[in-house]
C-alpha positions in Angstrom: 180.4 63.9 159.4 182.1 60.5 159.7 180.4 57.8 162.0 183.0 58.2 164.7 182.1 61.9 165.1 178.3 61.3 165.4 176.7 61.5 168.7 176.1 58.1 170.3 172.8 57.2 171.9 173.1 54.2 174.2 169.9 52.3 174.9 168.9 49.6 177.3 168.1 46.1 176.0 164.7 44.9 177.1 165.5 41.3 176.8 168.7 41.4 178.8 168.7 43.5 182.0 172.0 45.3 181.2 173.1 48.6 179.7 174.2 48.4 176.0 177.3 50.5 176.4 179.5 47.7 175.0 177.0 45.8 172.9 175.0 48.3 170.9 174.9 52.0 170.0 172.9 54.1 167.6 174.7 56.6 165.3 172.2 59.3 164.3 169.3 57.6 162.5 171.0 54.2 161.7 171.3 51.4 164.1 173.0 48.0 164.4 170.9 45.0 165.5 171.0 44.1 169.2 172.4 40.6 170.0 170.1 40.2 172.9 166.9 41.4 171.2 167.6 39.3 168.1 167.6 42.3 165.8 164.0 43.2 166.8 162.3 46.6 167.6 164.4 48.0 170.4 162.9 51.5 170.6 160.1 51.2 173.1 157.5 53.8 174.1 157.6 54.3 177.8 153.9 55.3 177.8 152.2 52.3 176.1 155.0 49.8 175.5 154.8 49.7 171.7 158.3 49.0 170.1 159.8 50.5 167.0 162.8 49.7 164.8 164.2 53.3 164.8 164.1 56.5 166.9 162.3 58.5 164.2 159.3 56.1 164.2 159.2 56.2 168.0 159.2 60.0 168.0 156.4 60.1 165.5 154.5 57.6 167.6 155.0 59.7 170.8 153.1 62.6 169.2 150.0 60.5 169.4 150.3 60.6 173.2 151.4 64.2 173.5 148.9 65.5 170.9 151.6 67.3 168.9 150.3 67.9 165.4 152.9 69.0 162.9 151.0 68.3 159.7 148.0 70.4 158.7 145.4 70.0 156.0 145.3 73.0 153.6 141.6 72.4 152.9 140.2 72.4 156.4 143.1 73.1 158.8 142.8 69.9 160.6 146.1 68.8 162.2 147.7 65.3 162.2 150.6 63.8 164.1 152.1 62.1 161.0 152.4 63.0 157.3 150.9 59.6 156.4 147.8 60.4 158.5 147.5 63.7 156.6 147.7 62.0 153.2 145.0 59.6 154.1 142.8 62.5 155.3 143.3 64.5 152.1 141.8 61.7 150.1 138.5 62.4 151.7 138.5 66.0 150.4 138.9 64.6 146.8 135.5 62.9 147.0 136.9 59.9 145.1 135.6 56.6 146.4 137.0 53.9 144.2 136.9 51.0 146.7 133.5 49.4 146.4 132.0 46.6 148.5 130.9 43.7 146.3 128.2 42.7 148.8 126.2 45.9 149.4 127.7 48.5 147.0 129.0 50.9 149.7 132.1 52.8 148.4 135.1 54.1 150.3 138.0 56.4 149.8 140.6 54.1 151.3 141.2 50.4 150.8 141.6 50.0 154.6 138.1 51.5 155.2 136.6 48.9 152.8 138.5 46.1 154.5 137.1 47.2 157.9 133.6 47.6 156.4 133.5 44.1 155.0 133.7 42.7 158.6 130.1 43.9 159.0 129.1 41.3 156.4 131.4 38.5 157.5 130.9 39.0 161.2 134.7 38.8 161.7 135.9 40.3 165.0 139.7 39.6 165.0 140.6 41.8 168.0 139.9 40.0 171.3 140.0 41.4 174.8 142.1 39.2 177.1 140.2 40.3 180.2 136.5 39.7 179.2 136.8 37.8 175.8 134.8 40.5 174.0 135.9 40.9 170.4 136.0 43.8 168.0 136.2 44.5 164.3 138.9 47.2 164.7 142.0 47.4 166.8 141.1 51.0 167.9 137.8 49.8 169.2 139.6 47.2 171.3 142.0 49.8 172.7 139.1 52.1 173.6 137.3 49.2 175.2 140.3 48.2 177.3 140.3 51.7 178.9 137.0 50.7 180.6 138.8 47.8 182.4 141.2 50.3 183.7 138.4 52.6 184.9 139.4 55.4 182.5 136.3 57.2 181.3 137.4 60.9 181.2 134.5 62.3 179.1 131.3 62.8 181.1 127.8 63.9 179.9 126.6 67.0 181.9 123.0 65.9 181.5 123.0 62.3 182.6 126.4 61.7 184.1 127.3 58.8 181.7 131.0 58.7 181.0 132.9 57.6 177.9 136.5 56.7 177.0 136.6 59.0 173.9 135.2 62.5 173.3 133.7 61.3 169.9 131.6 58.9 171.9 130.4 61.6 174.2 129.4 63.9 171.3 127.4 61.1 169.7 125.7 60.3 173.0 124.8 64.0 173.5 122.8 63.9 170.3 120.4 61.6 172.1 119.5 64.4 174.6 119.3 67.0 171.8 117.0 64.9 169.7 119.0 65.8 166.6 119.2 63.1 163.9 121.2 64.7 161.1 121.4 61.6 158.8 118.2 61.0 156.8 117.3 58.3 154.4 116.3 59.8 151.0 114.1 56.8 150.3 111.8 56.6 153.4 112.7 59.7 155.4 113.8 57.9 158.5 116.6 59.7 160.3 119.5 58.6 162.4 122.0 59.9 165.0 125.0 58.4 163.3 126.0 58.0 159.6 126.9 54.3 160.1 123.3 53.7 161.3 122.0 55.2 158.1 124.3 53.1 156.0 123.1 49.9 157.7 119.5 51.0 157.4 119.9 51.6 153.6 120.9 47.9 153.2 117.3 47.0 154.1 115.9 48.9 151.1 118.2 47.0 148.8 117.2 43.7 150.4 120.8 42.9 151.5 120.7 40.7 154.5 123.9 38.6 154.7 123.5 37.1 158.1 121.2 34.1 158.3 119.8 32.1 161.3 120.6 28.5 160.8 117.6 27.4 162.9 114.8 29.3 161.1 116.3 31.0 158.0 115.5 34.5 159.1 118.1 37.0 157.7 119.6 40.2 159.1 121.7 43.1 157.9 124.1 43.0 160.9 125.7 40.2 162.9 124.6 41.8 166.1 121.0 41.7 165.1 121.4 38.0 164.3 122.9 37.3 167.8 120.0 39.1 169.5 117.5 37.1 167.4 119.2 33.8 168.3 118.2 34.5 171.9 114.6 33.6 170.9 115.7 30.1 170.0 117.8 29.7 173.2 114.8 30.2 175.4 116.5 32.8 177.5 114.1 35.7 178.4 115.9 38.1 180.6 113.5 41.1 180.3 110.3 40.8 182.4 107.3 43.1 182.5 106.8 44.5 186.0 103.0 44.7 185.5 102.2 41.2 184.2 105.4 39.2 184.6 105.6 38.3 180.9 109.2 37.8 179.9 111.0 38.6 176.6 114.3 37.8 175.0 115.1 41.4 174.0 114.5 44.7 175.7 112.9 46.2 172.6 110.2 43.5 172.8 109.5 44.4 176.4 109.2 48.1 175.5 106.7 47.3 172.8 104.7 45.0 175.1 104.5 47.6 177.9 102.6 50.0 175.5 99.8 47.4 175.5 99.2 48.0 179.2 98.6 51.7 178.7 96.0 51.0 175.9 97.2 54.1 174.2 97.2 54.3 170.4 98.5 57.8 169.9 99.5 57.5 166.2 96.4 57.8 163.8 96.4 57.4 160.1 95.3 60.7 158.4 93.7 58.7 155.5 91.6 56.1 157.2 91.7 56.9 160.9 93.3 53.7 162.0 95.4 54.2 165.1 98.7 52.6 166.1 100.7 52.2 169.3 104.0 52.9 167.6 104.9 55.5 165.0 106.9 53.0 163.0 103.8 50.9 162.5 101.8 54.0 161.4 104.4 55.0 158.9 104.5 51.6 157.4 100.7 51.6 157.1 100.8 55.0 155.4 102.6 53.6 152.4 99.5 51.5 151.5 97.6 54.8 150.9 100.5 56.8 149.3 101.8 54.0 147.1 105.3 54.9 148.3 107.2 51.7 147.6 110.7 52.2 149.0 111.9 48.6 149.1 113.1 47.4 145.7 114.3 44.0 144.4 117.8 44.3 142.9 117.1 41.3 140.7 113.9 42.3 138.9 113.4 45.9 140.0 109.9 45.3 141.6 109.0 47.7 144.4 107.3 47.0 147.7 105.9 49.2 150.5 107.4 47.1 153.3 110.6 45.2 153.9 108.6 42.0 154.9 106.9 42.0 151.5 110.3 42.4 149.7 111.8 39.5 151.7 108.9 37.3 150.8 109.2 38.3 147.2 113.0 37.4 147.1 112.1 33.8 147.7 110.5 33.7 144.2 113.9 34.2 142.6 115.3 31.2 144.5 114.4 27.7 143.4 115.5 26.0 146.6 112.9 24.7 149.0 114.8 23.9 152.1 111.9 23.9 154.6 110.2 20.5 154.9 107.0 19.6 156.7 107.6 16.6 159.0 104.1 15.4 158.6 103.6 15.3 154.8 107.1 15.9 153.4 105.9 19.0 151.5 108.7 21.5 151.0 108.7 25.3 151.0 110.9 28.3 150.1 110.5 30.1 153.4 109.9 29.3 157.1 106.8 31.5 157.1 105.2 29.4 154.3 106.0 26.2 156.2 104.4 27.6 159.4 101.3 28.6 157.5 101.1 25.1 155.9 101.5 23.3 159.3 98.4 25.0 160.6 96.4 22.8 158.1 97.6 19.7 160.0 96.7 21.2 163.4 93.2 21.9 162.3 92.6 18.2 161.5 
C-alpha cells in the first residue's frame, strides 16, 4: 500500500489550539513532526496526560489504565500489559541475581532493582510531591502518594476501616490483624510481615550501618531511623505519657515507658528466672545463656550475642579517635567511651 492509500489520522496539537488537518497527519505507524509541538511527543493519554511519540506506545500505555493484559507468563500464568514487563518478570523465575550491592551484598535480578535499592544506603529521594514536599525513592511511590491528595483510597480494611491507595498495601496491612509474619531471619529467628523489613533487619547482623548522625556518631541501617533519632538532638518531644506527663521524641519510646507504670514483667528467662518487660529484652538476654552469637564482624569474623557489642567491637578496627573531651583533650573512638570518661570529671 502506497502512503497516499493509507488511512489518515488527524490529531490535535496541544501547543496550538487548532486542528492539524493542514499541518500534520499520521500515516499508519509513521508520523511527521508537528511544527507547533517542535517534533515532541504528540500522542497524549486522555486519562493521565502522559505523552508518547507514536500511537503504538500510547495504546500500550492505555492498557495500564484499562487493565488489559495480553502477555502471559508460561511459568505462573501472570498477565502483563506489555511484552517488556513480561520479559522483566520472567527473569525472576530464572533465579539468577547477578546485580549485587557493593555496600550490603544484597543481590537482584534486574539492574533497575539494584539502582532503586541503593537509595536505601544513600538516602536519595529524587521524586518530590509538589503539594506537600514529601519525597520518595521511586516514581511509583510518588504516584501512589499523590492519590491521597486527591482523596482516592479505594481499598478499605474490613476489620479497622483503614483505607489504602493500592490493593498490595491493603494485603500487607491485613497481615497485622492476622498476626502472620511469614519472613523469618535464619540467624536469630525474628520474623517480619514484609520481605523488605527482613532484608533491612539482616543488615544489622552484618554490622552494616551506613547512615551516621553527625552530632553523636550513632549509626543506623535506614535513613528513616536516622531522621527519627535526630529528633532526640532537636529537643522536640511530641509524645507525652498521659499518666505522668513525661515526654518523648518517638512514639516507640513512649510505649516502652508506659510499661513501667503497669509494673508488669511478663517475660521470664527460663535459665535464671530474671524477668523482663519486653520480649525483645528477654530474647537478647537468652543469648548469654545459649551462647548463640548471631552478630558477626565482617572484618575479623568474631561473633557477638548483641548488636551493641558488635558495634562497640567495630571501633577496634578503626584507628580514628574523633571524640574529644573538652576538659582534658583526651580522645576516644566512640561517643559512648567519651561519655563514660566524662563521668570521671563530674565526680571530682
